[in-house]
C-alpha positions as CSV (number, residue, x, y, z in Angstrom):
1,M,-11.0,15.2,-8.1
2,R,-14.0,13.2,-6.8
3,I,-13.1,9.5,-6.7
4,R,-15.6,6.7,-6.1
5,I,-14.3,3.4,-4.8
6,A,-15.9,-0.1,-4.6
7,H,-13.8,-2.8,-3.0
8,R,-14.9,-6.3,-2.4
9,T,-12.8,-9.1,-0.8
10,T,-14.3,-12.6,-0.7
11,Y,-12.9,-15.6,1.1
12,R,-14.2,-19.1,0.5
13,Y,-13.5,-22.0,2.9
14,D,-13.6,-25.7,2.1
15,P,-14.7,-27.2,4.4
16,P,-16.4,-24.3,6.1
17,A,-14.3,-22.5,8.7
18,A,-15.2,-22.8,12.4
19,G,-14.6,-19.1,12.8
20,V,-12.5,-16.1,11.7
21,I,-10.8,-13.0,13.1
22,Q,-10.0,-10.2,10.6
23,V,-8.2,-6.9,10.8
24,L,-9.2,-4.3,8.2
25,R,-7.1,-1.4,7.1
26,V,-9.5,-0.1,4.4
27,T,-10.6,3.3,5.8
28,P,-8.7,6.4,4.6
29,R,-8.2,9.5,6.7
30,N,-8.5,13.2,6.0
31,Y,-5.2,15.1,5.5
32,E,-4.0,17.9,3.2
33,G,-5.3,17.1,-0.3
34,Q,-7.6,14.3,0.8
35,Y,-11.1,14.6,2.2
36,I,-13.4,11.6,2.9
37,V,-17.0,12.5,1.6
38,H,-18.4,9.2,2.8
39,W,-17.1,5.7,3.6
40,R,-19.0,2.4,4.4
41,I,-17.9,-1.1,5.3
42,D,-20.2,-4.1,5.2
43,V,-19.3,-7.7,6.3
44,S,-21.4,-10.6,5.2
45,A,-21.2,-12.4,8.5
46,D,-23.0,-11.5,11.7
47,A,-20.2,-9.5,13.3
48,R,-19.6,-6.2,15.0
49,L,-16.8,-4.0,13.7
50,A,-14.7,-2.5,16.4
51,A,-12.8,0.6,15.3
52,H,-9.2,1.3,16.5
53,E,-6.0,3.0,15.4
54,D,-2.9,0.9,14.9
55,A,0.6,2.0,15.9
56,F,1.1,4.0,12.7
57,G,-2.2,5.9,13.1
58,N,-4.0,3.8,10.4
59,V,-7.8,3.4,11.0
60,T,-8.4,-0.3,11.6
61,H,-11.6,-2.3,12.2
62,V,-11.4,-5.7,13.9
63,F,-14.2,-8.3,13.9
64,S,-14.7,-12.0,14.7
65,A,-17.4,-14.3,13.3
66,D,-18.4,-17.8,14.3
67,G,-18.9,-20.5,11.8
68,P,-19.5,-22.6,10.1
69,L,-18.5,-20.1,7.3
70,G,-18.3,-21.3,3.7
71,E,-17.8,-17.8,2.5
72,L,-17.0,-14.4,4.0
73,A,-17.2,-11.1,2.1
74,V,-16.0,-7.6,3.1
75,E,-17.4,-4.8,1.0
76,V,-16.1,-1.2,1.0
77,D,-17.9,1.7,-0.7
78,G,-16.8,5.3,-0.5
79,E,-16.2,8.6,-2.1
80,V,-13.1,10.8,-1.6
81,E,-12.3,14.4,-2.7
82,T,-8.7,14.8,-3.7
83,Q,-6.3,17.6,-4.7
84,N,-2.9,17.4,-6.2
85,T,-0.2,18.4,-3.7
86,N,2.7,17.5,-6.0
87,G,3.7,14.6,-3.8
88,I,4.1,16.6,-0.6
89,V,2.5,14.8,2.3
90,R,1.1,17.1,5.1
91,G,-1.5,16.8,7.8
92,T,-1.1,13.1,8.4
93,V,-1.0,11.3,11.8
94,E,2.7,10.8,12.7
95,R,3.3,8.6,15.8
96,F,7.0,8.1,15.2
97,G,10.0,10.1,14.1
98,P,11.3,9.5,10.6
99,T,14.2,7.3,11.8
100,L,11.9,4.4,12.6
101,F,11.3,4.1,8.8
102,L,15.0,3.2,8.3
103,R,14.1,-0.2,9.6
104,D,14.2,-3.1,7.1
105,T,11.9,-6.0,6.9
106,A,12.2,-9.3,5.1
107,L,10.3,-7.8,2.2
108,T,12.3,-4.6,1.9
109,Q,15.8,-5.7,2.8
110,A,18.3,-4.6,0.1
111,D,20.7,-7.2,-1.3
112,P,24.1,-6.2,-2.8
113,A,22.5,-5.6,-6.2
114,I,20.0,-3.1,-4.9
115,R,22.7,-1.4,-2.8
116,D,25.0,-1.1,-5.8
117,F,22.0,0.3,-7.8
118,A,21.3,2.9,-5.1
119,Q,25.0,3.9,-4.8
120,S,25.2,4.4,-8.6
121,I,22.4,6.9,-8.4
122,R,24.1,8.7,-5.5
123,A,27.3,8.9,-7.5
124,N,25.4,10.7,-10.3
125,K,23.4,13.0,-8.1
126,G,26.0,14.1,-5.6
127,G,24.2,13.4,-2.4
128,E,21.2,15.8,-2.8
129,V,18.4,13.7,-1.3
130,L,15.4,14.9,-3.3
131,A,17.3,14.6,-6.6
132,E,18.4,11.1,-5.6
133,L,14.9,10.0,-4.9
134,H,13.6,11.3,-8.2
135,A,16.4,9.6,-10.0
136,L,15.6,6.3,-8.2
137,L,11.9,6.8,-9.2
138,D,12.9,7.3,-12.9
139,A,15.3,4.4,-13.0
140,L,12.9,1.9,-11.5
141,Y,10.1,3.0,-13.9
142,E,12.5,2.6,-16.9
143,E,14.2,-0.6,-15.9
144,M,11.4,-2.6,-14.2
145,E,8.3,-4.1,-15.9
146,H,5.1,-3.4,-14.0
147,D,2.9,-6.4,-13.4
148,S,-0.7,-6.3,-12.3
149,D,-1.4,-6.4,-8.6
150,E,-2.7,-9.8,-7.7
151,P,-4.5,-10.2,-4.4
152,E,-2.2,-12.9,-3.0
153,G,1.6,-13.3,-2.8
154,T,4.4,-10.8,-3.1
155,A,8.1,-11.1,-3.8
156,N,10.7,-9.5,-1.6
157,A,12.7,-6.6,-2.9
158,A,15.8,-8.7,-3.9
159,E,13.7,-11.3,-5.8
160,A,11.7,-8.7,-7.7
161,F,14.9,-6.7,-8.6
162,T,16.5,-9.8,-10.0
163,L,13.5,-10.5,-12.1
164,K,13.3,-6.9,-13.3
165,R,9.6,-7.0,-12.9
166,G,6.9,-6.9,-10.2
167,S,3.6,-5.4,-9.0
168,S,3.3,-2.0,-7.4
169,R,3.9,-3.7,-4.1
170,D,7.2,-5.2,-5.3
171,L,8.4,-2.0,-6.9
172,S,7.6,-0.2,-3.7
173,H,9.6,-2.7,-1.7
174,I,12.6,-2.2,-4.0
175,F,12.3,1.6,-3.7
176,I,12.2,1.4,0.1
177,G,15.2,-0.9,0.2
178,A,17.2,1.3,-2.1
179,A,16.2,4.4,-0.1
180,H,17.4,2.7,3.1
181,A,20.7,1.9,1.4
182,L,21.1,5.6,0.9
183,G,20.2,6.4,4.5
184,V,16.8,7.9,3.6
185,P,13.8,6.9,5.7
186,A,11.0,5.4,3.5
187,R,7.7,3.7,4.1
188,Y,5.1,1.7,2.3
189,V,1.7,3.2,1.4
190,A,-1.4,1.2,0.5
191,G,-4.3,2.8,-1.3
192,Y,-6.1,3.3,-4.6
193,F,-5.2,4.8,-7.9
194,R,-7.5,6.0,-10.7
195,G,-5.9,5.6,-14.0
196,G,-7.2,6.5,-17.5
197,D,-10.4,8.3,-18.5
198,S,-12.9,5.7,-17.4
199,D,-13.6,3.5,-14.4
200,A,-10.9,0.9,-13.8
201,T,-11.5,-2.5,-12.4
202,G,-8.7,-4.7,-11.1
203,H,-7.6,-7.4,-8.8
204,G,-6.0,-5.3,-6.1
205,G,-5.3,-1.9,-4.8
206,H,-2.2,0.3,-5.5
207,A,1.0,0.9,-3.6
208,W,3.6,3.6,-3.5
209,V,6.2,5.0,-1.2
210,E,6.8,8.0,1.0
211,A,10.4,9.1,1.7
212,F,11.6,11.7,4.2
213,V,13.4,14.7,2.7
214,P,15.2,17.1,5.1
215,D,13.6,20.6,5.2
216,L,10.6,19.3,3.2
217,G,9.1,16.4,5.1
218,W,7.5,13.3,3.6
219,V,7.3,13.2,-0.1
220,A,5.4,10.5,-2.1
221,F,6.8,8.5,-5.1
222,D,4.9,6.0,-7.2
223,P,7.5,3.8,-8.9
224,A,4.9,1.7,-10.8
225,N,3.8,4.8,-12.6
226,G,7.0,6.8,-12.6
227,F,5.7,10.0,-11.0
228,C,4.8,11.5,-7.7
229,P,1.2,10.7,-6.6
230,T,-1.4,13.1,-7.8
231,D,-5.1,13.7,-7.1
232,A,-5.7,10.3,-8.7
233,H,-4.3,8.6,-5.6
234,V,-6.3,7.8,-2.4
235,R,-4.0,7.1,0.5
236,V,-5.3,4.6,3.0
237,A,-2.6,3.0,5.2
238,I,1.1,3.1,5.8
239,G,3.6,0.5,7.2
240,L,7.1,-0.7,7.0
241,D,6.0,-3.0,4.1
242,S,3.0,-4.4,2.4
243,L,2.1,-6.8,5.2
244,G,2.0,-4.0,7.8
245,A,-0.4,-2.0,5.6
246,A,-2.4,-4.9,4.2
247,P,-6.1,-4.0,3.6
248,V,-7.3,-7.3,5.1
249,R,-5.4,-9.7,7.3
250,G,-6.6,-12.4,9.7
251,V,-6.9,-16.0,10.7
252,R,-9.5,-18.7,10.3
253,Y,-10.2,-21.6,12.6
254,G,-10.4,-25.1,11.2
255,P,-8.7,-27.2,8.5
256,G,-9.1,-27.1,4.8
257,A,-8.4,-24.7,1.9
258,E,-9.0,-21.0,1.7
259,T,-9.3,-19.1,-1.6
260,L,-9.3,-15.3,-2.0
261,A,-10.9,-13.1,-4.6
262,V,-10.6,-9.3,-4.8
263,A,-12.5,-6.9,-7.0
264,I,-11.9,-3.1,-7.0
265,T,-13.5,-0.4,-9.1
266,V,-12.0,3.1,-9.0
267,G,-13.8,5.9,-10.9
268,Q,-15.3,9.3,-10.9
């Protein structure tokens, strides 16, 4: 599938900021089933983008800009060719062994309710890892209400599980926490998803999970949609949680309020 993406992030500062430093994780990489046709990043401020790779192999761009800045916009425009790999993830940059992705964070830590939920799935599936992960995927899709992905704020896994609702970020945090409770390495994936038959515009990107299955490797699961990612997904960055794979993170210098607006269009 040929997928076109337009992603604009706009910060407004009142009063104007004296300066900003931003780290961008908005550039996908080639791997099996995903080929970047073209990709462009524009920043409204007078700034030079310095390309790096973070610890997980994500492509990052860092820039700083001097103020006063009343508004800062980051625009991404690109085209990606995708193929359905049935959720199997191959050809990615792997800097660490799977056991690193057993590490919990404040956003993915399982509480007793999530651990009981995970153990109930294990009791029904008899310890076969791939079957347990698919059962976890099905259960979260059936029992949790999927909210839209807002650009700011996210609940931790325990809070979202108690509410029985959340964004794709929240559902991914729950999945990771439950997988860890079963001793299965799992990590957060940030990217884009093309749903429906026409262009889709929303407030934020999409999130899903990759879990490590012995003798198979990393396998992707999308708990917000209830299936393994397909050629409608564009994988951009991984991390231990949504903060570690955030598309845009940074700091501003100076007092005052900051507002954020995100607009994303994903289509063919």
